[in-house]
N, C-alpha and C positions, 0 to 999 in steps of 0.2 A: 510710814509706808506699810510696815507690817500690820499696824492697826487697820489701815485702809484695806490691806490685803485680806485680813481676816474678816473684815466687815463688808468691804466694798465688793469683793468678788461674789460672795453669796448674795449680796444685795443686787448686783448686776444680774446674777443668774435668776434670782427671784423676779426681778423686773422683766427680764427677757422671757422667762417662762410665763409670767403673768400676761405680758403683751402677746406672746404666742397663743396662750389659751384664749385671751380676749379676741385675738384675730380669728382663731378657729371657731369659737363660739359665735362670734359676730357673723362670720361667713355662713355658718350653718343656719343661724336665725334669718339672715338675709335670703339665703337660698330657699328656706321654708316659706318665708313671706312672699318671695317672688313666685314660687310654685302656686301658692294660694291665690295670689293676684292674677296669675296667668289663667288659672281655672275659672276665676270669676269673670275675667275678660272674655273668655271663650263662651261662658254661659250667657253673659249680657249680649255679646255679639250675635249668638244664635237666636236669642229671643228677639233682638231687633230685626234680624233678617226674616224671621218668621212673620213678624208684624208687617214688615215692608212687602214681602211677597204676597201675603194675604190681601193687602190693599191693592197691589198691582194686578193680582188675578181678578179682583172685583172690577178694577178699571178695564182690564182686557175684556171681561165678560160684558160689561156695559157697552164698551165700544163696538163689539161684534153684534150685540143685540140692537144697538142703534143703527148699525149699517144694514142688518137684515130687515129691520122694520122700515127703514127708509126706502130700501129697494121694493119691499112689498107695497108700501103706500103709493110710491110712484107708479108701479106697475098697475095697481088697482085703479088709480086715477086715469091712466092711459087706456086701460082695458074698457073703462066706462066710455071714454071718448071714441074708441074704435068700434064700439057696438053698432052693428048694422052698416058699417062702412065697407066700401070696395077696397081690398088690399092694394089694388093698383092705382087708386086715386091719389091725387097730390096731397089732399088733407091727411090721408092715412100715412103716407110716407113722411109727412111733416111731423105727425104725432110720434112716429117711431124715432125720428131724428131727435126730437125734443126729449123724448124718454131716454135715449142714449146719452144726450148731453147732461141730463139730470143725474144719472147714476153711472156715468162713465168712469168715475174714480174706482168703482167696484168691478165693473165687467166691461168686456169689449164685444159681447155677443148677446143680442136680444132676438128671439124668434117668436113668430106668430103662427100658430097652427089653427086650422079651421076645425069645425065640429067633427070631421072624419079623421083628424090627425094628420092632415096634409100640410106641409110647410108652405105657407102662402106669402110670407114676407120675413125678411131678416136684415139686421144691421150689424156691421162689424164682422171681424173674422175673415181671414183669407180663404177664398174659394167657397164662402158660404152661399153666395148668390147662385152658384151652380147647383145647390141642393134644393132650391125653390121648386116646389111641385112634387118632391119626394115624400113617401109615406113614413111618418114618424109616430104612428099610433101605438107602437110597441115600446115607446120611451116612457120611463116612469114619470117624467115631468108632464106628460100628457095624461097618463092613466090616473094619477092621484087626483088632480082637479076634476076629471071626468067622474070619478067614483064618489068623491066627497062633496063636490060642488063649491069648494072654498079654496083659499090660498094654501099652498103646500111648500115645504122646504124639502127638496129631494136630496138624499144623501149621495155619497161619492159614486160616480159613474164615469164612463168614457164619453167625453164631449164630442161634438161634431168634428173637431179637429184632432181627436184621439188623445187629448190630454185629460188627466184626472180632474173632474169638475164636480160641482154641485149646482143645484138650480133652485131659484125662487120662482114659483109658477102661480099665476092667478087665472081663474076662468074668465072668458069673454062671453058676455051674454049675446044671444042672437036678437034679431029685430023684434021677435015675439016674446022675448024674455027667457027663452029656452037656452040650453047650453050651446054656445056658438063657437067654442074653441078655447085655446090657451095662449096666454102671453107669458113668456118665460125669459128670465135673465140667467144665462149660463156663466158661472164664475169658476175660473181655474182654482183648484185647491191651493196651488202654489202661491197665489196672490193674497191669501187670507191675511198674513201678517202685514204686508205692504199696504193693502187697500183698506182693511178694517180697523187697524190699530193706530191710525194717525191721531185720533182724538185723545186716547189715554196716554199716548207717548210712551208706551211700554217698550223698553229695549232689552229684553231678556230672551233666554232660550224658551221656546214655547212648545207645548204639546196640545193639539186639538183633537178631540175624540168625538165621534158621532154617537148618537144614543143607542145604536146597535153594536157599539164597541169597536167600530172601524177607526183606525188611526188615520186622520187626515193630514196632520202636520206633526213631525217628530224630528229632533236633531239628528237621528240616524235615519237617513233616507230609505234604507232597505226595510224599515219597519212600517213605512207609510203604505196603507192599504191592508195591513195585517190587523188582526183582532187584538185589542188591548189585553185580553185575558188568554191569548193563545200561547202556544209553546215557544214561538219565536221570541216573544217579549220576555217570557220567563227565563229563557236560556241566556239572554243578554244581561240579566240582573245579577248582582254579586253582593257579597257582604252578609253578615249575620241577620240583618233585617230584611232579607229577601222576601220571606213569606208575608211580612207586614206590608211591604211595598206592593206585592201582588194584591193583597186585600184592598189597599187604597186605590189601586188601578181599577178594581172591580167597582168600588164605590163611585169612582169617576164616571164609569159607563152608566151607572144608575142615576146620575144627576145629583150626587151629593157634593158637598164642599168640605175642604179640610186641608191640613198641612202634613207632609210626611217626608221622611228621609228617602233619598233616591241615589242608588249607586249602580252605575253601569259597568260592565266588564272593561277594565283598562281605563276607566274614567275617574274623575275627581268626585269625592263625596259631595252631594248637593242636597238642597232643600227644595221641595216641590209643594206649591200651593195651588189648589184646583178649585174652580168655581163653575157652576152650570150656566149655560146660556139659555135664557127663557124668553120665548117669543109667543105671545098669545097664550100664556099658561101652558105652553108645550116646551119640552126640553129636547131641542134638536142636537145640541153639542155640549161638550164640557171643555173648558180651556184651562190649561195648567201652565204655571210660570216656574221655571227652574233657575237656580243660581248656585254655583259652587260655594261651599261655606268658607273657603279660604279667602274669597274676595273681600268679605267683610271682616274676617279675623286677622288677616295678614297685616294691614296697616297698624293695628294696635300692637301686634306681637313684634313687629320690627322696631317700633319705638321702645317697647318693653325690653327687647334684647340689647338695644343701645344703652339704655339706662342700666341694665344688668352688667354689661361690660365696664361701664364707667364706675359702678359701685365696687366691683372687684379690684380695679386698678387703684381706686382711691383708698380702699382698705389696705392693700399691700403697701402703698406709699406712706400711709399714716403709721403703719407698724414699723417701717424701716427707719423713720426719723423721730418717732415718738420718744426713744430713749434719751435723745438730747434735748428735744423741745416739747416734752410731754405736756407740761402745764400750758405752754403757749398754744400747742396744737389743739388741746381740749377746748380752750376758750375760743380759738378761731373756728374750730369745727362746730361749736355750739352756735356761733354767730352765722356761719355759713349755712347750717341746717335751717336756722330761722329764716334767712333770706331766701333760700331755695324753696322752702315751704310756702312763703308768702307769694313768691313769683309763680309757683306751681298752682296755687289757689287762684291767683289773678288770671293766669293763662287759661285754666279750666273754665273760669267764669266767662271770659271773653269768647272762648271757643263755643261754649254753650249758647251765648247770645248770638254769635255768628251763625251757628247751625239753625237756631230758631228763626232768625231773619231769612236765611236761605230757604228753609222749608216753607215759610209763609210766602216768599216771592215765587217759589216754584208752584205752590198751590194756586196762587192768584193767576200765574201765567197759564196753568192748565185750565182753570175756570174760564179765563178770557178766551182761549182757543176753542173750548167746548161751546161757550156761548155764541161766539161768532159763527162757527160751523152750524150749530143747531139753528140759530136765527136765520142764516142764509138759506138752509135747506127748508125750514118751515115756511119762510116767505115764498120760496120758489114753488112749493107744492100748490098753494091756492092760486098763485098768479097764472099758472098754465090754463086752467079752465076759464079764468077771467078774460085772458087774452083771446082764447078761442071763441068765447061767447060774444065778446065785443066785436071781433072781426066779423062774426055772423051778422050781428046787428048793423055793422057798418055797410055790409053788402045789401041789407034790406032797406036801411034808411041812411044813405050816404051823406046827407047834408045835416044830420043832427049833431049839434055842437056838444051835447052831453056825451054822446058815444065817442066823439073825437077826444074829449077830455079823459074819458076812461082809458082809451087806447094809449094816449100819450103818457099818462101817469103809470099805467101798467108796464109800459115799455121802460120807463125810468126805473121802476122797482126791479124789473128783470135785469137791466144793465147793472144796477147796484149789487144785486145778489150774485150775478156772474162775476163782477169785479172782485167781490169778497171771496168767492170760491176759487177764482184764479189765484189770488194772493195766498190763500190757504194751500193750494197745490204747489205753488212756487216754493213756499217755506217748508213744505213737507217733502220736496223733491219728487212729486208725482206729476209735475206739469209735463204734458206730452204734446207733440206736434203731429199733425196729419198732413205730411208733405205730398205734393203732387206738382206736375208741370203746370205752370200758369203764366199768362202773358201779363207782365207787370205794367206795361203801358196801358193796356185795356183796363186793368184794375184801377189805376190812378184816374183815368178818365171817368170811370163810374163814381169814384169817391168825390171828384170835383163836381160832377153833375148833381149828386145828392146834396153836397154842401151848399151849392148855389141856391137850392130850393129852401134851405134852412136859414139863409141870411135875412135878418129882420129888415123891414122896409126902411127904417130910419137910418140904416147904415149904407153909405154909398160905397160899396165894396165890389170888386170884381176878382175872380180867381182865374189866373192864366197858367197854362201848362207849357213848359219848354223841355224838349227832349233832344239830347245830343248823343244818344246811344244807338248804335247800329241795330238793325232788326234782329240779327242773330243773337244779340245779348238781351233781348226782351223776354224770352221764355226762361223762367227761373224755376228751380225746384223749391217750392215754399209751401207753407200752410196758408192757403189763400185767405181763409177767414181771419187768421191771426194778423197777417200783414194788413188786411183791410182794417182791422181794429186799430193798428198802429197809425195808419194814414188818417183815419177818421179822427182819432184823438188829436193828432198834431194839427190837422187842418182846422178842426173846431176850435182849438186853442188860439190859432192865428185869427180866426173870425172874432172870437170873444175879446181879444186884446187890441183889435183894430177898429177904427171908426170910418175911415175912408181910404181910397187909393186902391192899389192892386196887390193881391197876394200872389206871389210867384211860386209855382211848384216846378222845380228843376230836376231833371234826371240826366246824369252824366257818368262817364267813367271815373272811378276813383283813382288816386295815385297808386294804390296797390293793384297788382295785376288780378284779373278775374274778379273784380268787385264793381258793383254798381252803387253810386251814391244818389240818394233822393233827398233833396233839400226843400224845405218850406220856408220862404222868406216873406215876412209880414212887415207892414209899415206902422206897426202899433207902438205901444209904450216901452217895449223892451222888457228884459228880465229884471225883476226887482232884486237889488243886491242882497236883501235879507234872506232870500231863498235860493240864491245862485249856487251856493256850496252844497245844498241838499235838494237840488232841483229834481233828481230822479228818485227821491226817497218816498216813503209812504206818507199819505195824508198831508202833502204839501200843495197848497192852493193859495193864489193871490188874486183871483179874478173877482172883480166887483159885479160883473155882468152875469156870470154863470157860476152858481154855487155848486160845486161838485164835491166828491169825496176826497180828492187829492190822490187818487190811486192811478190815474190815467198814465202819467209819464213813468211811474214805477212799473206798470205792466208793459208799457212800450219797451222799456229797457230790457226786461226779462224776455220778451218775445224776440226782440232783435238779437240778443246775445245767444238765445237758444238756436237761432238760425246761423250762428257763426259770424254775425256782424257786430258793429258798434254804433252807438248813438250819442249825440252831443247837442248842446244848446248854447248859443252865445249871442251877445248883443251885436247889432250892426254898427258901423262907424257913424252913420247919420242917425237914424232912428229905427226902431223896430228890432226884431230878433230873427235869428235863423236857427231852425232845428233841422238836423240832418242825420241820416242813418245809412249804413251800408248793408248790402246783401251780396253773398257770393253768387257768381254766375253758375 
């Protein structure tokens, strides 16, 4: 015992001191390594965020440029069609309505001023019709096209309804080719993000600045309308990089692009990437995308802190039991370290693959949405003059089959582009209804009459209408054109899937109070079981007679639900199918 006492105690002390020293040194080394790793993570995260914001600012710039150019092209086409027309004529009103339908996702107000600056026609906007005949020759959206003779983008001003707006204005030629007025789309500044950034799918904090330095969109509403280089903006900035941020804001107003740190009083440190919007080699705006730096750094750091806590606990535990099981622990620790390293490498590899796959899918989805929207808009622009010209030809030579073919196919293209644009609005939550009081019974009668004329001669079909609804329930608050679209789709489907017999259109009270149910009962083939579960999805079609896009029932469902109703389709007990939907009274 004395031998062990003289040797064992010092040995225990030496082992204890060695273990304690190892623990301290290991802890210091781990701490130093963790600090280095944390710094590297923050640097990599910052670089990744800079690259991401640069890309998103470019996407936002392209999306806004696309929207402005689309508005300008549509207005220019309509201005050419309006040249020499009477503003009160039916054709002029139709052109104004078609123009609003084409660019309705961007604006709710289109005005037509004559050569003297008098408002002669307008669409959209509450109370706007009351201003027809008023003098607007002092408005910038009239003065610029008058002075330059070409299209202009007019910066922030008070719109006809008092809201902060900007305008895209194009000149209208007179009958002799002289200046005949201005056709302008007035766009609320507040709608820039919702209306112009659907394509790029940018979901960040935005700053939009006009080329004169006026702030159009800013996360701090009190700065909107102020100058980007003004004292109000400078007073709200903070941090040691305040002067550099001000220099970058000046570069924004000058139409430059770049990335800078951005810190507002009481706010989180952020990164800001800015990119100019260029239309016809002119720089009307600059758009900036902001994102707090913690959003990209925090996920990495939380994982890092968890691993740091685990490392400290493991180190203390190893030090506590290593005196008894030191050899065993060292061996086990070596094996554990190898296993963890292998797993960590495997997880990182899998994570990298998943991120790459996700980025590719996201990029393909963005490209798909951009292509569909661009294709639909580009198809729609040339179709308008084709339809107008064909209609004029039909008036002149009504029995010409070639003209009828042109009209029929142009109408098909118009319906296809309208369906695609409606799907895009539904998926981007910009689908809107224009509700008004309308007689549903009269609307159904009109749809049935039109459908009867479209039934091919080889089909022995009849369409009958049965109403069990009292007269006081026939007037509904609906978007008449959209409900007409639903009825036409369902009735046409019934015709396409039936050969002979009678198609019944039944209107009755629904089981729920204050609901009207409209049912279309056909004697056809019924619903194919292979499509029944996805009947109201996109691109679902099983008709051998009419090759459509498969978007009809999808749009019907969206329109009915937007009205607060429901829609369903089911097979009849004998043969055929019944499609019905409800509308609130």
